[in-house]
C-alpha positions in Angstrom: -0.3 -0.4 0.0 1.6 3.0 -0.8 2.2 5.4 1.5 0.5 8.6 0.0 -3.1 6.4 0.4 -2.7 5.5 3.8 -2.1 9.4 4.7 -5.3 10.2 2.6 -7.4 7.5 4.5 -6.1 8.5 7.6 -7.0 11.9 6.6 -10.6 11.1 5.8 -11.1 8.6 9.0 -10.1 11.2 11.2 -11.7 13.9 9.6 -8.5 16.1 9.9 -8.3 19.1 7.5 -5.5 20.9 5.6 -4.5 23.1 9.1 -4.8 20.1 11.1 -2.5 17.9 9.2 0.2 21.0 9.3 -0.1 20.7 13.1 -0.1 17.4 13.3 3.2 17.5 10.9 4.9 20.8 13.0 4.3 18.8 16.2 7.0 16.3 15.5 9.5 19.1 14.2 8.5 18.7 11.1 6.3 21.7 9.6 5.4 21.4 5.7 3.7 23.7 3.9 0.3 23.4 2.2 1.3 23.1 -1.3 3.7 20.2 -0.3 0.7 18.6 1.8 -1.8 18.6 -1.4 1.0 16.9 -3.2 1.4 14.2 -1.0 -2.3 13.7 -0.2 -3.0 13.8 -4.5 -4.1 10.9 -6.0 -1.9 8.6 -8.4 -2.4 9.9 -12.0 -2.8 13.2 -10.6 -0.8 16.6 -11.9 0.5 17.8 -8.5 0.8 13.7 -7.0 4.4 13.6 -5.0 4.8 10.0 -3.1 5.0 10.6 0.4 8.3 9.0 1.9 8.2 6.3 4.3 10.0 8.7 7.1 7.1 11.5 6.1 4.6 9.2 7.2 6.1 7.8 10.0 6.5 11.4 11.5 2.7 12.2 10.9 1.7 9.5 12.8 4.0 10.1 15.7 2.3 13.6 15.5 -1.1 11.7 15.5 -0.2 9.6 18.5 0.1 13.1 19.9 -2.4 14.7 19.2 -4.5 11.5 20.6 -2.7 10.5 23.4 -0.8 13.6 24.5 3.0 14.3 23.7 5.1 12.4 26.0 7.5 14.9 28.0 11.4 14.2 26.5 10.8 12.7 23.7 11.9 13.7 20.3 10.4 12.6 17.1 12.7 9.7 15.1 13.1 10.1 11.8 13.5 7.2 9.7 16.9 7.2 7.3 15.8 8.2 3.1 16.0 4.4 2.5 14.8 2.7 5.4 11.1 1.5 4.6 8.6 1.1 7.0 6.9 -1.7 7.6 2.8 -2.0 7.4 3.5 -3.8 10.5 4.8 -0.4 12.3 1.6 1.5 10.6 -0.9 -0.4 12.2 1.1 -0.3 15.7 1.2 3.6 15.3 -2.1 3.5 14.8 -3.2 1.1 17.2 -1.3 3.1 19.4 -2.6 6.5 19.1 -6.2 5.1 18.8 -5.4 3.2 22.4 -6.9 -0.1 21.5 -6.7 -3.1 22.6 -6.7 -6.7 20.7 -10.8 -6.7 20.7 -11.2 -3.4 19.9 -8.7 -4.1 16.9 -10.9 -7.2 15.8 -13.6 -5.4 15.9 -12.4 -2.9 13.5 -11.9 -5.7 11.4 -14.9 -7.1 11.6 -16.7 -4.1 10.6 -14.9 -4.2 7.3 -16.0 -7.8 7.0 -12.2 -9.0 7.2 -12.5 -11.3 10.9 -9.2 -12.7 11.9 -8.6 -14.8 15.0 -6.7 -13.1 18.1 -3.6 -15.2 17.0 -3.4 -14.1 13.6 -3.3 -10.4 14.9 -0.9 -10.6 17.8 1.3 -12.7 15.4 1.4 -9.1 13.2 3.1 -7.3 16.6 6.0 -9.5 17.3 9.4 -8.9 16.8 10.5 -9.4 13.2 12.8 -12.5 14.5 10.0 -14.4 16.4 8.7 -17.3 14.4 5.6 -16.5 15.0 6.2 -13.2 13.2 3.3 -12.3 10.3 4.1 -9.7 8.0 0.9 -7.3 7.6 -0.4 -7.4 4.2 -1.7 -4.4 1.8 -5.0 -5.7 1.9 -5.4 -6.4 6.0 -3.8 -2.5 6.9 -6.5 -1.6 4.1 -9.3 -3.3 6.1 -8.4 -1.8 9.5 -8.0 1.5 8.5 -11.8 0.7 6.5 -13.0 -0.3 10.0 -11.8 2.9 11.5 -13.5 4.4 9.3 -16.7 3.1 9.6 -16.7 3.3 13.3 -16.1 7.2 13.4 -17.5 8.1 10.1 -20.3 5.3 9.9 -19.0 5.0 6.3 -16.8 2.8 4.6 -15.3 5.4 3.1 -14.0 7.5 -0.3 -12.4 5.3 -2.9 
C-alpha cells in the first residue's frame, strides 16, 4: 500500500482538514507547507502527485499519537533514514497506539470491515521480526483495518 493512500485514508477517517494536518506535522518538528501537503495527499495520476516518503508518514503517525494521546515529555521524533522502509506492521502499531486500542478493539474494526481474523493472527502482527510466529501485515489487512476505523468513526466505508 503506498504511503500516500495510507495518509489519505487516515485523513478521511479522522476528519482532518488541511490546518489540522499541518499542525500534526509541525508538532513533530517537521513543518510542511500547504502545497507539499496537497502533493502528498493527491491520488496517483493527478498532476501534482508526489510520492510521500516513508519517513514523512512515520512522522505524521507519531504526530497523530501526540494529538490523540498527548506528547510524552522529553521525547524527540524519530526520523527514519531515507532508505528505510516503513512496514505495514509499524503503521498498524502506530495507529493502534494513537487510538489506544486493545486486541478486542482491533478485531472489532476488522470485523466492521468484514475482514475477521483470529486473536492469534493479530498478535503475530505485533511480534518482533525475529520471532518464529511473526507475520507480515499485508496491504489488504491494513486497508481493511483503515476501512474499519472509517466505518467506526464516520459511519461509512470512505472514499475510493
